[in-house]
C-alpha positions, -999 to 999 in steps of 0.1 A, spaced: -520 -43 -399 -509 -19 -424 -481 -25 -449 -461 1 -430 -467 -14 -396 -457 -47 -409 -424 -34 -423 -416 -18 -390 -423 -49 -372 -400 -69 -395 -372 -43 -391 -378 -46 -352 -375 -83 -353 -343 -81 -374 -328 -56 -350 -335 -81 -321 -318 -109 -341 -288 -87 -346 -284 -82 -308 -281 -120 -303 -248 -137 -304 -241 -172 -318 -211 -194 -310 -196 -220 -332 -221 -247 -321 -252 -226 -329 -263 -217 -294 -281 -183 -291 -274 -160 -262 -288 -127 -252 -266 -99 -261 -276 -79 -229 -257 -96 -199 -273 -101 -166 -274 -74 -140 -252 -96 -117 -226 -99 -144 -226 -60 -150 -223 -55 -113 -188 -69 -113 -175 -44 -137 -177 -17 -110 -180 -39 -78 -162 -70 -67 -178 -97 -46 -163 -105 -11 -176 -127 18 -189 -116 51 -196 -143 78 -229 -145 96 -212 -157 129 -245 -164 146 -250 -192 121 -218 -211 125 -221 -247 136 -193 -266 153 -198 -303 162 -162 -312 164 -131 -290 158 -114 -317 140 -141 -321 115 -139 -303 80 -150 -267 76 -181 -267 53 -194 -235 37 -228 -222 29 -228 -189 8 -258 -169 5 -261 -147 -25 -264 -149 -63 -243 -178 -74 -226 -157 -100 -211 -135 -72 -203 -168 -52 -185 -183 -81 -166 -152 -86 -153 -153 -51 -145 -190 -53 -123 -182 -84 -101 -165 -60 -106 -189 -28 -108 -223 -46 -94 -221 -82 -83 -257 -93 -93 -270 -58 -126 -287 -64 -129 -325 -71 -167 -326 -80 -193 -300 -90 -230 -312 -86 -256 -288 -98 -294 -292 -101 -303 -259 -119 -339 -247 -128 -352 -271 -155 -369 -242 -174 -402 -258 -176 -419 -225 -179 -434 -228 -145 -421 -193 -132 -395 -210 -110 -363 -190 -120 -354 -154 -126 -333 -137 -153 -324 -101 -145 -349 -100 -117 -379 -112 -137 -394 -147 -135 -392 -164 -170 -422 -184 -181 -432 -205 -211 -446 -174 -229 -413 -158 -231 -400 -162 -266 -364 -160 -253 -366 -183 -223 -342 -208 -238 -318 -181 -248 -320 -165 -214 -315 -199 -196 -286 -206 -217 -270 -173 -211 -275 -177 -174 -258 -212 -174 -228 -202 -197 -219 -174 -173 -218 -197 -143 -203 -228 -161 -174 -206 -174 -166 -195 -138 -171 -232 -126 -147 -247 -150 -118 -227 -133 -126 -244 -100 -122 -280 -111 -90 -299 -106 -74 -316 -137 -93 -348 -127 -124 -329 -114 -160 -338 -126 -192 -319 -133 -226 -335 -128 -256 -316 -140 -291 -327 -132 -316 -318 -159 -347 -330 -177 -359 -331 -213 -367 -293 -214 -331 -283 -216 -310 -316 -218 -301 -313 -255 -292 -276 -251 -271 -280 -220 -252 -309 -235 -242 -288 -264 -232 -258 -241 -212 -281 -220 -194 -295 -251 -183 -259 -261 -171 -251 -225 -156 -284 -215 -140 -294 -248 -115 -316 -230 -143 -337 -212 -167 -364 -224 -204 -366 -214 -223 -395 -201 -261 -390 -196 -274 -412 -169 -312 -418 -171 -327 -419 -135 -363 -429 -128 -372 -403 -102 -410 -404 -106 -421 -440 -110 -459 -429 -112 -450 -405 -140 -461 -370 -150 -487 -374 -178 -479 -355 -211 -499 -353 -242 -482 -385 -255 -461 -400 -228 -460 -403 -191 -426 -390 -180 -409 -408 -153 -372 -398 -157 -347 -371 -156 -308 -371 -164 -276 -367 -145 -250 -356 -172 -215 -367 -160 -187 -345 -174 -155 -363 -170 -119 -358 -184 -114 -376 -217 -95 -409 -217 -93 -411 -178 -109 -437 -154 -126 -414 -130 -159 -431 -122 -154 -458 -93 -174 -490 -91 -206 -494 -74 -218 -519 -48 -240 -546 -62 -273 -558 -46 -276 -592 -35 -295 -602 -66 -267 -586 -88 -239 -603 -73 -223 -626 -98 -204 -658 -85 -181 -675 -109 -152 -699 -108 -118 -683 -99 -103 -710 -123 -100 -696 -159 -114 -714 -188 -115 -710 -225 -87 -694 -248 -53 -687 -230 -66 -704 -198 -39 -730 -194 -10 -732 -169 15 -724 -195 -2 -692 -204 6 -677 -171 29 -698 -148 26 -675 -118 -12 -680 -117 -7 -717 -108 -5 -722 -71 -25 -740 -42 -52 -723 -23 -52 -738 12 -84 -749 27 -91 -761 64 -124 -768 79 -142 -754 48 -124 -721 50 -95 -705 30 -66 -703 53 -38 -695 31 -21 -694 -4 9 -715 -14 39 -704 -35 38 -708 -74 43 -744 -83 75 -754 -101 71 -762 -137 80 -800 -130 53 -803 -103 20 -818 -115 -7 -824 -89 -27 -858 -92 -60 -839 -88 -75 -806 -81 -77 -813 -45 -46 -826 -27 -50 -837 9 -20 -829 32 -8 -846 62 -17 -816 85 -54 -821 74 -55 -792 50 -66 -794 15 -45 -778 -15 -68 -767 -43 -53 -763 -77 -69 -748 -108 -74 -781 -126 -107 -788 -145 -129 -819 -146 -110 -832 -175 -76 -830 -156 -64 -801 -176 -40 -779 -156 -53 -743 -161 -47 -711 -141 -63 -689 -115 -77 -656 -127 -54 -638 -103 -15 -640 -99 -1 -653 -67 13 -618 -58 -21 -602 -60 -47 -630 -49 -45 -622 -13 -60 -588 -20 -93 -603 -31 -94 -631 -3 -126 -614 12 -146 -622 -19 -137 -658 -24 -160 -686 -16 -157 -723 -14 -181 -746 -33 -183 -783 -30 -190 -802 -64 -195 -837 -74 -173 -862 -56 -167 -839 -27 -143 -819 -48 -138 -783 -37 -139 -755 -60 -129 -718 -55 -154 -692 -65 -152 -654 -67 -182 -634 -57 -178 -599 -72 -199 -575 -51 -190 -544 -71 -193 -536 -107 -195 -506 -133 -222 -481 -131 -251 -486 -155 -265 -457 -176 -301 -463 -164 -309 -460 -126 -343 -475 -115 -340 -482 -78 -370 -472 -57 -346 -450 -35 -345 -425 -63 -382 -416 -59 -380 -378 -55 -414 -378 -38 -406 -403 -11 -369 -396 -5 -370 -359 -15 -401 -341 -6 -412 -364 22 -378 -366 37 -373 -328 36 -406 -323 55 -395 -348 81 -364 -326 87 -381 -293 84 -419 -296 90 -443 -279 67 -415 -270 43 -430 -264 9 -397 -263 -12 -404 -273 -48 -390 -306 -60 -361 -314 -38 -340 -344 -51 -340 -378 -36 -311 -379 -10 -301 -412 -26 -301 -398 -61 -275 -372 -50 -256 -395 -29 -251 -422 -56 -240 -394 -81 -215 -381 -56 -202 -416 -46 -195 -426 -83 -169 -399 -83 -157 -392 -47 -165 -426 -29 -127 -433 -33 -117 -397 -25 -122 -392 13 -105 -357 12 -126 -345 -18 -141 -309 -20 -175 -308 -35 -194 -277 -48 -231 -273 -55 -239 -237 -68 -276 -243 -72 -278 -257 -37 -315 -253 -32 -327 -274 -2 -291 -285 6 -294 -322 -5 -259 -322 -16 -246 -311 18 -267 -338 35 -254 -366 10 -217 -355 19 -223 -357 55 -240 -392 52 -209 -403 31 -185 -391 57 -203 -408 85 -204 -441 67 -167 -443 59 -150 -419 81 -141 -396 52 -133 -359 56 -150 -345 24 -160 -310 24 -189 -292 7 -196 -257 -5 -232 -248 -10 -242 -217 -28 -278 -204 -29 -298 -173 -29 -322 -163 -3 -352 -155 -26 -387 -169 -18 -391 -204 -33 -416 -192 -59 -440 -179 -34 -430 -202 -6 -424 -192 30 -391 -172 36 -359 -173 19 -343 -205 5 -309 -200 21 -321 -190 57 -354 -210 58 -347 -241 38 -310 -249 31 -295 -238 64 -321 -255 87 -317 -286 68 -280 -289 71 -281 -277 108 -306 -305 116 -287 -331 98 -254 -321 117 -270 -317 150 -300 -342 149 -336 -336 148 -370 -352 157 -392 -366 129 -430 -364 125 -433 -394 149 -414 -374 175 -386 -399 172 -351 -386 176 -329 -389 146 -292 -387 155 -270 -361 140 -244 -369 114 -218 -344 129 -199 -319 109 -192 -281 109 -207 -253 90 -197 -216 84 -224 -193 69 -213 -164 46 -231 -139 26 -218 -122 -5 -211 -85 -4 -200 -59 -31 -171 -36 -28 -173 -7 -52 -141 -3 -72 -156 22 -98 -141 5 -130 -127 -30 -132 -99 -22 -156 -88 10 -139 -91 8 -103 -82 38 -82 -60 37 -52 -88 44 -27 -106 14 -41 -77 -9 -36 -76 1 0 -114 -6 4 -109 -40 -11 -79 -48 14 -101 -39 44 -131 -59 33 -114 -91 19 -104 -104 52 -130 -132 55 -126 -141 18 -89 -145 24 -96 -166 56 -119 -190 34 -90 -193 9 -66 -204 36 -91 -224 55 -85 -205 87 -120 -195 97 -118 -184 133 -111 -146 137 -90 -140 168 -79 -104 164 -88 -73 145 -77 -37 148 -71 -7 126 -38 -23 114 -44 -60 110 -67 -89 112 -56 -125 123 -75 -158 117 -67 -193 131 -75 -227 120 -62 -262 125 -25 -257 131 -21 -226 110 -28 -188 109 -36 -161 85 -28 -125 90 -38 -94 69 -20 -62 72 -41 -33 60 -19 -2 58 4 13 32 23 27 64 46 -3 74 54 11 109 34 -17 127 44 -44 104 73 -55 125 51 -57 156 27 -80 138 55 -103 124 71 -105 160 36 -115 173 32 -141 146 68 -155 150 60 -162 187 31 -185 177 56 -209 160 29 -221 137 27 -217 98 13 -183 89 0 -169 56 8 -130 59 -11 -109 34 4 -74 31 -11 -44 15 9 -33 -16 4 -11 -47 19 -40 -70 29 -75 -68 58 -93 -50 70 -62 -32 76 -79 1 79 -116 -3 117 -116 -1 118 -91 27 94 -107 52 92 -144 43 106 -167 68 106 -205 78 70 -200 93 57 -170 74 45 -171 37 39 -137 23 13 -128 -2 3 -95 -17 -31 -78 -16 -52 -66 -33 -36 -70 -67 -39 -108 -70 -76 -105 -61 -83 -77 -86 -64 -98 -113 -88 -126 -108 -118 -104 -112 -103 -87 -143 -100 -122 -159 -136 -131 -150 -148 -99 -168 -130 -112 -200 -150 -143 -201 
């Protein structure tokens, strides 16, 4: 290489470096944004339902959503329909192993790409910024990842979710290991991103081996009766069963022993130790009945009865090693049971996802769960399992593209994710030709579509009209009224679970009175969206006891303008 060529190459490299942006944490991003991000400067994403793919098992079940399209577009739509409405986001993004399994600006990124970390971070940054807007104040993000990008994503998350703390859970998902140059890799991570200083994560059920049985009677420092007088009372035993709890004993009452036989044949058990010292129960009288189910009776020397507590729940540990997390056995094999000959790459163990979700929403039976890297649909499967077990009404939103699975058969959305969720809802036959009962549930299938608005910051009037005509299904999703019952040149009406949504398309209001009269006769709550050039033009004029008036398209356009400032 000549001196001149060398200098030119140096100048070229310097120019490339200048095109990169750095944030305050030192992460490097590509200056050139993704095509899908640039699309939204002249087009806005909306939703269009594929009605042939709708699944209804029970009208009373929650409406779950599967959105086919680039997840940046899906997240953009959700910023209008579900802002501050999501309890939990679970994602399993591409791990950026260099195996040609993800695209940036329509090109696969492999290990030879000098900017593969930068491109991956850019992709994740755009989507996490949008996702953040969707979480409730106590909402949680869980990100599955391995060592290829764990360090990078943690720093990125710190920069975006500054009011949250991170907990990296190590999960043994491949017990046999993947041999590297120096180590055999058996694990991956689930990064829990939770609001700081809040108790968010619930308790987990303990295995039989883990259940810890201990005496309900306190011991050690500050364990005596005088330390908490409302914790000294009899627990009533009959026929070796706990049948009740007596009132708090008066200060001047001192039982002769820990077990006092009564005339009715019952035994009153007091928290008195082997030395005759009056101690206290670990729970006050006003709350002990709440834990009755985990109390046990134990006979000790001299036929004395002691009261034990068997705690069958506990705090989650930071290392998960159960066999059920094996991705081969409970991911790949399970998926092929549901969809024969499916060659989807590296689906998660159903139980890995289930336990991750349960840790956050096990005690939230009405939770909304989002997965915008939905892949094979494991998250939807896990939510349906959870609802079946505890009778919950949790809802999921799955977002995935319909590209081939790195050379696999057919698109991911149509040929993997949708068939799996459908089979799990309705039931299927496994490889042994045994019928596996369906879990029930409903699913609506949407595709993202783009409406041309020319320029996001200066939208012409004709573009506003286009948006109004094409945003109906997106508005229906926002109101959770998914059943279209009427559409003409003037309006569109949707219904769902005791409420309605109506959209009036025209600047000409000559037919609006007719629509309102029709809606009033229904005698049910209605969200009425009226076309207007500005905001709040008609709320006072047309709102009533049953009708809530909203403007379009300006509130929709404001959301997308804000997105493009990110």
